[in-house]
TIMI-2910 file (N, C-alpha, C, CB; in pm, 1 decimal, decimal comma, always signed):
<rs>
+----------+----------+----------+----------+----------+----------+----------+----------+----------+----------+----------+----------+------+
!      n_x !      n_y !      n_z !     ca_x !     ca_y !     ca_z !      c_x !      c_y !      c_z !     cb_x !     cb_y !     cb_z ! resn !
+----------+----------+----------+----------+----------+----------+----------+----------+----------+----------+----------+----------+------+
!  -6345,7 !  +7318,1 !  -1580,7 !  -6369,4 !  +7345,1 !  -1473,4 !  -6273,6 !  +7319,1 !  -1314,2 !  -6475,9 !  +7292,8 !  -1487,0 !  Met !
!  -6223,4 !  +7419,9 !  -1240,5 !  -6121,5 !  +7352,3 !  -1064,7 !  -6238,8 !  +7366,1 !  -1047,4 !  -5979,3 !  +7436,9 !   -936,2 !  Tyr !
!  -6164,2 !  +7325,6 !   -912,9 !  -6259,6 !  +7242,9 !   -795,0 !  -6213,2 !  +7225,7 !   -679,4 !  -6295,1 !  +7109,1 !   -822,4 !  Ser !
!  -6209,6 !  +7289,9 !   -570,0 !  -6066,2 !  +7283,1 !   -434,1 !  -6104,3 !  +7100,1 !   -370,6 !  -6106,4 !  +7461,4 !   -236,7 !  Pro !
!  -6175,6 !  +7037,3 !   -484,8 !  -6243,2 !  +6936,5 !   -435,9 !  -6128,9 !  +6734,5 !   -523,1 !  -6452,2 !  +6990,3 !   -507,7 !  Asp !
!  -6132,8 !  +6907,2 !   -595,0 !  -6035,0 !  +6781,3 !   -708,3 !  -5835,7 !  +6697,7 !   -687,1 !  -6016,4 !  +6898,7 !   -882,5 !  Asp !
!  -5846,8 !  +6694,8 !   -731,4 !  -5773,0 !  +6584,8 !   -687,0 !  -5626,5 !  +6636,2 !   -742,1 !  -5832,3 !  +6432,9 !   -748,2 !  Pro !
!  -5660,8 !  +6664,2 !   -872,4 !  -5531,6 !  +6753,0 !   -887,7 !  -5642,2 !  +6948,0 !   -953,0 !  -5382,1 !  +6638,9 !  -1065,3 !  Leu !
!  -5504,5 !  +7025,1 !   -948,1 !  -5506,6 !  +7177,9 !   -821,4 !  -5424,1 !  +7213,6 !   -989,2 !  -5376,6 !  +7186,5 !   -584,8 !  Ile !
!  -5505,5 !  +7285,1 !  -1130,6 !  -5445,5 !  +7381,8 !  -1188,2 !  -5363,9 !  +7457,0 !  -1123,3 !  -5517,3 !  +7446,1 !  -1236,5 !  Pro !
!  -5235,0 !  +7478,6 !  -1079,0 !  -5160,2 !  +7572,8 !  -1090,2 !  -5055,1 !  +7636,5 !  -1146,7 !  -5147,6 !  +7574,1 !  -1036,0 !  Phe !
!  -5029,0 !  +7763,5 !  -1184,0 !  -4948,3 !  +7794,6 !  -1226,7 !  -4828,3 !  +7971,9 !  -1182,7 !  -5019,4 !  +7766,8 !  -1336,3 !  Gln !
!  -4781,6 !  +8015,4 !  -1249,3 !  -4683,6 !  +8018,2 !  -1183,7 !  -4598,3 !  +8220,3 !  -1244,6 !  -4595,8 !  +7843,1 !  -1227,5 !  Val !
!  -4732,5 !  +8330,7 !  -1253,7 !  -4631,5 !  +8421,4 !  -1335,1 !  -4568,8 !  +8539,7 !  -1270,1 !  -4698,5 !  +8476,9 !  -1452,9 !  Gln !
!  -4437,0 !  +8581,7 !  -1376,4 !  -4375,4 !  +8719,1 !  -1264,8 !  -4421,9 !  +8865,6 !  -1409,8 !  -4103,8 !  +8696,1 !  -1212,8 !  Val !
!  -4530,4 !  +8919,3 !  -1283,1 !  -4576,2 !  +9048,5 !  -1348,4 !  -4532,1 !  +9242,2 !  -1311,9 !  -4727,1 !  +9024,2 !  -1320,2 !  Ala !
!  -4557,5 !  +9259,4 !  -1302,8 !  -4553,3 !  +9389,7 !  -1323,0 !  -4677,1 !  +9409,0 !  -1286,3 !  -4514,0 !  +9439,7 !  -1448,7 !  Asn !
!  -4722,0 !  +9389,7 !  -1149,5 !  -4877,6 !  +9409,5 !  -1004,0 !  -4917,4 !  +9565,2 !  -1032,2 !  -4809,2 !  +9395,8 !   -769,6 !  Leu !
!  -4824,0 !  +9638,6 !  -1031,7 !  -4904,6 !  +9811,6 !  -1073,1 !  -4868,7 !  +9832,3 !   -928,0 !  -5121,2 !  +9839,1 !  -1129,2 !  Gly !
!  -4804,5 !  +9843,8 !   -834,7 !  -4895,5 !  +9833,3 !   -675,3 !  -4729,5 !  +9784,9 !   -526,4 !  -5072,9 !  +9620,3 !   -701,0 !  Asp !
!  -4801,6 !  +9815,9 !   -487,6 !  -4629,5 !  +9862,3 !   -376,1 !  -4641,6 !  +9692,9 !   -372,2 !  -4636,2 !  +9992,1 !   -148,3 !  Ser !
!  -4774,2 !  +9502,8 !   -420,7 !  -4737,1 !  +9380,5 !   -350,7 !  -4603,3 !  +9323,5 !   -368,3 !  -4824,2 !  +9283,5 !   -384,5 !  Ala !
!  -4547,7 !  +9254,7 !   -335,1 !  -4425,7 !  +9155,8 !   -392,3 !  -4508,0 !  +9123,3 !   -491,6 !  -4358,2 !  +9019,1 !   -300,6 !  Leu !
!  -4660,3 !  +8965,6 !   -433,4 !  -4644,6 !  +8899,1 !   -465,8 !  -4838,6 !  +8929,6 !   -490,0 !  -4546,0 !  +8805,9 !   -398,8 !  Thr !
!  -4926,8 !  +8791,8 !   -526,1 !  -5105,0 !  +8802,4 !   -526,6 !  -5111,5 !  +8688,1 !   -615,7 !  -5196,9 !  +8962,8 !   -597,8 !  Ser !
!  -5266,6 !  +8632,9 !   -529,7 !  -5277,3 !  +8481,3 !   -534,9 !  -5421,0 !  +8517,0 !   -608,4 !  -5271,8 !  +8376,2 !   -368,9 !  Leu !
!  -5454,3 !  +8449,0 !   -722,2 !  -5583,3 !  +8417,8 !   -802,9 !  -5620,3 !  +8313,5 !   -825,6 !  -5591,6 !  +8456,2 !   -908,3 !  Ala !
!  -5775,1 !  +8313,1 !   -769,0 !  -5843,3 !  +8211,2 !   -785,9 !  -5899,6 !  +8198,0 !   -911,4 !  -5924,9 !  +8204,9 !   -699,4 !  Glu !
!  -5931,8 !  +8137,9 !   -963,8 !  -6035,3 !  +8128,7 !  -1075,7 !  -6098,6 !  +8074,6 !  -1125,5 !  -6027,2 !  +8141,4 !  -1141,6 !  Thr !
!  -6212,4 !  +7997,8 !  -1190,4 !  -6264,0 !  +7940,9 !  -1274,7 !  -6208,6 !  +7782,5 !  -1344,4 !  -6268,5 !  +8042,3 !  -1350,8 !  Ala !
!  -6114,2 !  +7808,0 !  -1336,1 !  -5950,0 !  +7766,1 !  -1395,2 !  -5826,4 !  +7676,3 !  -1320,7 !  -5874,3 !  +7904,8 !  -1413,4 !  Asp !
!  -5811,2 !  +7779,5 !  -1144,6 !  -5752,4 !  +7757,3 !  -1141,6 !  -5617,6 !  +7880,9 !  -1027,9 !  -5775,0 !  +7714,5 !  -1261,0 !  Gly !
!  -5540,6 !  +7768,9 !   -986,8 !  -5475,0 !  +7871,6 !   -906,8 !  -5409,5 !  +7977,6 !   -980,5 !  -5379,6 !  +7813,9 !   -822,8 !  Leu !
!  -5355,5 !  +8085,1 !  -1020,1 !  -5180,4 !  +8180,4 !  -1064,8 !  -5170,0 !  +8224,7 !   -987,0 !  -5141,4 !  +8292,7 !  -1171,5 !  Thr !
!  -5046,7 !  +8206,7 !   -973,7 !  -4979,7 !  +8338,4 !   -858,2 !  -4910,3 !  +8364,8 !   -926,2 !  -4909,1 !  +8325,8 !   -712,9 !  Trp !
!  -4917,5 !  +8519,8 !   -857,9 !  -4805,9 !  +8665,7 !   -952,8 !  -4767,4 !  +8746,7 !   -853,7 !  -4892,4 !  +8790,5 !  -1080,3 !  Ser !
!  -4535,0 !  +8712,0 !   -896,5 !  -4503,2 !  +8774,5 !   -812,6 !  -4444,1 !  +8892,3 !   -915,2 !  -4422,1 !  +8698,4 !   -710,0 !  Ile !
!  -4417,2 !  +8927,3 !   -887,5 !  -4379,5 !  +9129,3 !   -885,1 !  -4258,2 !  +9156,8 !   -966,7 !  -4327,2 !  +9209,6 !   -702,9 !  Gln !
!  -4283,7 !  +9193,1 !  -1096,0 !  -4148,0 !  +9175,3 !  -1172,6 !  -3977,3 !  +9207,1 !  -1083,4 !  -4168,2 !  +9294,8 !  -1307,2 !  Asp !
!  -3895,1 !  +9113,4 !  -1085,9 !  -3813,3 !  +9232,7 !   -982,1 !  -3746,7 !  +9211,7 !   -820,7 !  -3927,8 !  +9348,3 !   -954,1 !  Gly !
!  -3856,8 !  +9148,4 !   -753,1 !  -3882,5 !  +9119,0 !   -715,4 !  -3790,8 !  +9080,0 !   -611,3 !  -3937,4 !  +9087,7 !   -771,9 !  Ala !
!  -3727,9 !  +9027,8 !   -448,9 !  -3562,2 !  +9003,1 !   -438,3 !  -3653,9 !  +8819,9 !   -400,5 !  -3424,3 !  +9130,3 !   -262,7 !  Pro !
!  -3654,3 !  +8741,3 !   -472,3 !  -3695,0 !  +8653,5 !   -452,0 !  -3709,1 !  +8563,7 !   -250,8 !  -3618,2 !  +8606,1 !   -563,4 !  Val !
!  -3615,5 !  +8622,8 !   -213,6 !  -3568,6 !  +8609,8 !    -29,4 !  -3746,9 !  +8659,1 !    +41,7 !  -3387,2 !  +8786,6 !    +36,9 !  Ser !
!  -3769,3 !  +8782,7 !    -47,1 !  -3917,2 !  +8808,9 !    +20,9 !  -4030,7 !  +8799,4 !    -53,5 !  -3932,3 !  +8938,1 !    +74,1 !  Leu !
!  -4022,6 !  +8723,8 !   -202,5 !  -4123,4 !  +8642,4 !   -232,1 !  -4141,5 !  +8488,2 !   -194,4 !  -4126,4 !  +8654,4 !   -351,1 !  Thr !
!  -4065,8 !  +8459,7 !    -81,5 !  -4103,0 !  +8293,2 !    -33,9 !  -4147,4 !  +8369,2 !   +108,2 !  -3941,2 !  +8139,3 !    -24,0 !  Ala !
!  -4114,6 !  +8474,7 !   +172,5 !  -4168,7 !  +8461,6 !   +305,9 !  -4304,9 !  +8475,3 !   +208,3 !  -4122,6 !  +8583,4 !   +449,2 !  Val !
!  -4405,3 !  +8540,4 !   +163,3 !  -4521,0 !  +8573,4 !    +77,1 !  -4613,0 !  +8461,0 !    +28,9 !  -4471,3 !  +8639,2 !    -39,2 !  Glu !
!  -4446,7 !  +8373,6 !    -48,8 !  -4522,6 !  +8252,8 !    -87,6 !  -4597,2 !  +8150,2 !    +76,7 !  -4386,6 !  +8150,1 !   -191,3 !  Ala !
!  -4527,8 !  +8152,3 !   +138,3 !  -4609,7 !  +8044,1 !   +295,6 !  -4713,1 !  +8121,1 !   +343,9 !  -4499,4 !  +8012,8 !   +460,7 !  Val !
!  -4727,4 !  +8159,5 !   +306,5 !  -4866,9 !  +8292,2 !   +394,0 !  -4959,1 !  +8307,7 !   +251,9 !  -4778,4 !  +8521,6 !   +461,9 !  His !
!  -4920,4 !  +8266,7 !   +110,4 !  -5083,4 !  +8307,1 !    +41,1 !  -5107,2 !  +8132,0 !    +19,5 !  -5087,4 !  +8435,5 !   -158,3 !  Glu !
!  -5009,4 !  +8075,1 !     -8,4 !  -5007,1 !  +7961,1 !    -43,9 !  -5048,4 !  +7812,3 !    -35,9 !  -4947,4 !  +7968,5 !    -39,1 !  Leu !
!  -5124,8 !  +7718,1 !    -57,5 !  -5217,1 !  +7644,2 !    +47,1 !  -5106,0 !  +7571,4 !    +92,0 !  -5354,5 !  +7549,7 !     -4,7 !  Pro !
!  -5082,7 !  +7484,5 !    +78,6 !  -5021,5 !  +7337,2 !   +120,6 !  -4992,9 !  +7274,7 !     +2,2 !  -5119,1 !  +7238,2 !   +206,4 !  Asp !
!  -5012,8 !  +7192,5 !   -119,2 !  -4999,6 !  +7208,7 !   -185,9 !  -4970,9 !  +7268,4 !   -366,5 !  -5013,6 !  +7182,8 !   -128,1 !  Leu !
!  -5028,9 !  +7352,8 !   -376,2 !  -4939,3 !  +7471,2 !   -456,5 !  -4787,2 !  +7535,3 !   -408,0 !  -5034,1 !  +7600,4 !   -456,7 !  Pro !
!  -4791,6 !  +7483,6 !   -266,1 !  -4634,0 !  +7556,1 !   -216,1 !  -4530,5 !  +7430,8 !   -250,5 !  -4622,5 !  +7603,2 !    -10,2 !  Leu !
!  -4554,6 !  +7379,5 !   -183,8 !  -4478,7 !  +7206,1 !   -274,0 !  -4496,0 !  +7194,3 !   -366,1 !  -4513,2 !  +7064,1 !   -252,9 !  Leu !
!  -4562,8 !  +7199,9 !   -434,7 !  -4537,8 !  +7111,5 !   -622,9 !  -4391,8 !  +7234,6 !   -621,4 !  -4736,6 !  +7154,9 !   -823,6 !  Thr !
!  -4483,3 !  +7450,5 !   -631,2 !  -4345,0 !  +7494,7 !   -555,7 !  -4205,7 !  +7511,2 !   -553,2 !  -4335,2 !  +7451,5 !   -491,6 !  Leu !
!  -4250,1 !  +7452,3 !   -469,7 !  -4075,9 !  +7377,1 !   -402,6 !  -3996,1 !  +7291,4 !   -460,2 !  -4078,8 !  +7291,2 !   -281,4 !  Cys !
!  -4122,8 !  +7195,7 !   -532,0 !  -4048,6 !  +7035,9 !   -590,1 !  -3976,5 !  +7129,3 !   -711,6 !  -4190,3 !  +6866,6 !   -664,8 !  Ile !
!  -4098,7 !  +7220,6 !   -767,8 !  -4086,9 !  +7254,6 !   -895,2 !  -3923,9 !  +7330,7 !   -869,0 !  -4229,9 !  +7355,5 !   -954,7 !  Ala !
!  -3868,8 !  +7378,5 !   -785,7 !  -3701,6 !  +7444,5 !   -783,0 !  -3619,5 !  +7361,7 !   -715,5 !  -3678,1 !  +7591,2 !   -705,6 !  Phe !
!  -3683,3 !  +7258,1 !   -718,2 !  -3562,9 !  +7110,0 !   -649,7 !  -3504,0 !  +7184,2 !   -536,0 !  -3398,5 !  +7042,1 !   -775,3 !  Gly !
!  -3604,6 !  +7224,9 !   -438,0 !  -3673,2 !  +7227,4 !   -246,1 !  -3735,9 !  +7103,4 !   -199,6 !  -3817,6 !  +7347,4 !   -212,8 !  Ile !
!  -3727,6 !  +7078,7 !   -152,4 !  -3702,4 !  +6920,3 !   -138,5 !  -3757,3 !  +6960,1 !    +19,2 !  -3509,7 !  +6836,5 !   -171,1 !  Tyr !
!  -3786,2 !  +6918,8 !    +70,7 !  -3821,7 !  +6973,4 !   +254,0 !  -3997,8 !  +6938,2 !   +306,1 !  -3800,9 !  +7200,7 !   +266,8 !  Ala !
!  -3942,6 !  +6926,2 !   +414,3 !  -4081,9 !  +6871,6 !   +469,4 !  -4182,6 !  +7050,9 !   +500,0 !  -4039,3 !  +6751,2 !   +661,7 !  Pro !
!  -4317,9 !  +7007,6 !   +478,4 !  -4362,1 !  +7168,7 !   +505,9 !  -4378,9 !  +7224,1 !   +597,6 !  -4455,3 !  +7209,4 !   +470,4 !  Leu !
!  -4402,5 !  +7183,6 !   +722,6 !  -4356,4 !  +7272,5 !   +836,1 !  -4237,2 !  +7352,3 !   +812,2 !  -4329,6 !  +7194,6 !   +953,8 !  Asp !
!  -4090,2 !  +7258,9 !   +782,2 !  -3981,8 !  +7299,7 !   +732,4 !  -4007,3 !  +7439,1 !   +697,8 !  -3938,7 !  +7218,1 !   +628,6 !  Ala !
!  -4039,3 !  +7455,7 !   +554,2 !  -4085,5 !  +7529,1 !   +425,1 !  -4174,7 !  +7671,1 !   +513,8 !  -4208,1 !  +7403,2 !   +303,9 !  Ile !
!  -4302,4 !  +7616,5 !   +560,7 !  -4326,5 !  +7730,5 !   +663,8 !  -4265,7 !  +7840,7 !   +743,7 !  -4360,0 !  +7688,0 !   +735,1 !  Arg !
!  -4156,2 !  +7794,1 !   +821,5 !  -4134,5 !  +7796,1 !   +964,0 !  -3990,6 !  +7929,2 !   +859,8 !  -4088,3 !  +7592,5 !  +1086,1 !  Ser !
!  -3940,0 !  +7812,5 !   +761,7 !  -3808,2 !  +7927,5 !   +729,7 !  -3773,3 !  +7886,3 !   +565,0 !  -3634,2 !  +7895,2 !   +855,7 !  Asp !
!  -3923,0 !  +7997,1 !   +456,6 !  -3867,2 !  +8008,0 !   +353,4 !  -3697,2 !  +7978,7 !   +310,1 !  -3906,9 !  +8118,2 !   +338,5 !  Pro !
!  -3722,2 !  +8167,0 !   +296,7 !  -3605,5 !  +8198,5 !   +280,3 !  -3446,5 !  +8096,6 !   +313,6 !  -3621,6 !  +8309,3 !   +351,5 !  Ala !
!  -3501,4 !  +8039,6 !   +448,8 !  -3326,2 !  +7985,5 !   +464,3 !  -3297,2 !  +7816,3 !   +368,9 !  -3287,8 !  +7946,2 !   +688,2 !  Gly !
!  -3426,7 !  +7832,4 !   +323,5 !  -3399,9 !  +7659,8 !   +176,8 !  -3375,5 !  +7717,5 !    +32,9 !  -3591,8 !  +7529,1 !   +137,6 !  Leu !
!  -3366,9 !  +7859,7 !    +73,6 !  -3381,2 !  +7897,6 !    -80,7 !  -3217,4 !  +7870,4 !   -130,4 !  -3442,4 !  +8085,2 !   -107,6 !  Leu !
!  -3155,9 !  +7875,3 !    -91,5 !  -3007,5 !  +7934,2 !   -102,3 !  -2910,2 !  +7965,7 !   -213,3 !  -2939,7 !  +7860,7 !    -42,3 !  Gly !
!  -2886,4 !  +7956,9 !   -326,8 !  -2844,6 !  +8087,0 !   -372,9 !  -2987,8 !  +8116,4 !   -486,6 !  -2665,1 !  +8078,9 !   -453,5 !  Glu !
!  -3094,0 !  +8076,8 !   -422,3 !  -3213,6 !  +8146,0 !   -543,7 !  -3157,2 !  +8257,1 !   -401,9 !  -3447,8 !  +8066,3 !   -589,2 !  Leu !
!  -3199,1 !  +8271,0 !   -297,1 !  -3238,9 !  +8369,9 !   -201,9 !  -3184,7 !  +8534,0 !   -327,9 !  -3127,1 !  +8336,5 !    -10,3 !  Ala !
!  -3002,4 !  +8481,8 !   -350,1 !  -2955,1 !  +8594,6 !   -370,8 !  -3069,4 !  +8652,7 !   -528,0 !  -2770,2 !  +8570,1 !   -388,6 !  Lys !
!  -3112,4 !  +8582,8 !   -612,4 !  -3166,0 !  +8641,7 !   -733,3 !  -3295,6 !  +8797,5 !   -714,2 !  -3242,8 !  +8493,6 !   -807,9 !  Met !
!  -3356,1 !  +8767,6 !   -772,9 !  -3460,1 !  +8899,8 !   -840,8 !  -3555,7 !  +8811,1 !   -954,7 !  -3344,7 !  +9054,0 !   -945,2 !  Leu !
!  -3663,2 !  +8895,6 !   -920,0 !  -3772,8 !  +8741,1 !  -1014,9 !  -3795,3 !  +8782,6 !  -1146,8 !  -3964,6 !  +8702,8 !   -950,8 !  Ala !
!  -3765,1 !  +8692,9 !  -1149,1 !  -3821,8 !  +8718,9 !  -1360,1 !  -3869,7 !  +8582,0 !  -1402,7 !  -3653,4 !  +8762,9 !  -1509,5 !  Thr !
!  -3911,9 !  +8617,1 !  -1525,6 !  -3980,9 !  +8493,6 !  -1582,2 !  -3867,4 !  +8396,0 !  -1616,1 !  -4073,6 !  +8527,3 !  -1716,9 !  Pro !
!  -3779,8 !  +8418,3 !  -1616,9 !  -3685,0 !  +8346,4 !  -1687,9 !  -3681,6 !  +8193,0 !  -1588,1 !  -3527,6 !  +8444,9 !  -1698,9 !  Glu !
!  -3687,9 !  +8315,7 !  -1491,5 !  -3618,2 !  +8202,5 !  -1356,5 !  -3714,4 !  +8110,1 !  -1354,2 !  -3597,8 !  +8264,8 !  -1180,1 !  Ile !
!  -3855,9 !  +8120,4 !  -1367,9 !  -3973,4 !  +8018,8 !  -1354,2 !  -3947,3 !  +7877,7 !  -1366,4 !  -4072,7 !  +8043,6 !  -1451,8 !  Ile !
!  -3942,1 !  +7813,1 !  -1375,4 !  -3906,3 !  +7679,1 !  -1419,7 !  -4065,2 !  +7598,7 !  -1515,8 !  -3854,4 !  +7585,3 !  -1252,0 !  Pro !
!  -3974,8 !  +7578,9 !  -1627,1 !  -4166,6 !  +7549,1 !  -1655,4 !  -4239,4 !  +7467,7 !  -1701,4 !  -4230,6 !  +7615,4 !  -1725,0 !  Glu !
!  -4269,8 !  +7369,7 !  -1575,6 !  -4364,7 !  +7336,6 !  -1500,5 !  -4453,1 !  +7422,8 !  -1471,8 !  -4327,5 !  +7294,0 !  -1408,7 !  Cys !
!  -4443,2 !  +7533,7 !  -1443,1 !  -4528,4 !  +7605,4 !  -1402,8 !  -4571,2 !  +7740,5 !  -1434,9 !  -4508,5 !  +7599,0 !  -1313,3 !  Leu !
!  -4534,5 !  +7694,5 !  -1523,2 !  -4581,9 !  +7881,7 !  -1701,5 !  -4633,0 !  +7854,7 !  -1704,4 !  -4549,9 !  +7950,2 !  -1864,4 !  Arg !
!  -4694,0 !  +7746,6 !  -1652,1 !  -4878,9 !  +7794,6 !  -1749,5 !  -4923,3 !  +7648,4 !  -1780,7 !  -4868,1 !  +7909,3 !  -1958,0 !  Gly !
!  -5127,3 !  +7630,0 !  -1746,4 !  -5193,1 !  +7535,0 !  -1644,8 !  -5173,8 !  +7385,5 !  -1631,5 !  -5322,1 !  +7545,2 !  -1662,4 !  Pro !
!  -5129,8 !  +7396,0 !  -1534,7 !  -5058,8 !  +7221,1 !  -1534,2 !  -5163,5 !  +7203,7 !  -1451,3 !  -4877,3 !  +7165,7 !  -1464,9 !  Ala !
!  -5170,7 !  +7024,6 !  -1344,1 !  -5234,0 !  +6964,4 !  -1284,0 !  -5147,6 !  +6929,4 !  -1289,6 !  -5331,0 !  +6920,9 !  -1289,9 !  Arg !
!  -5208,3 !  +6931,9 !  -1101,1 !  -5021,3 !  +6824,6 !  -1009,4 !  -5141,0 !  +6760,2 !   -911,1 !  -4823,3 !  +6969,5 !   -865,5 !  His !
!  -5054,5 !  +6663,0 !   -922,9 !  -5175,1 !  +6536,3 !   -863,4 !  -5134,4 !  +6614,6 !   -680,2 !  -5103,2 !  +6279,0 !   -903,8 !  Arg !
!  -5282,0 !  +6635,9 !   -593,7 !  -5303,6 !  +6607,4 !   -494,1 !  -5130,8 !  +6503,4 !   -360,7 !  -5447,7 !  +6530,4 !   -551,2 !  Ala !
+----------+----------+----------+----------+----------+----------+----------+----------+----------+----------+----------+----------+------+
</rs>
């Protein structure tokens, strides 16, 4: 069972049809955190949503999984600017790194 005090946080990312105007959604369950992204949403816009929705560790985990290595302050101040070519893409299940597609535990 997930505990906010646990140094290992179960975190996964999924691309789904959210069915409303939301680009992203963060859900905290007994199993951990799941961040959902609207299928087909511009990645540059979902990056901006990420800095507002995600706690520090999941945000850093997300960035590292995509090969973005930057200080947290830089990520939070210019998320879309750090994306490079990824900023031009649309969210699809295929662009989510394998390590984020299912329940995974990441060290704090």
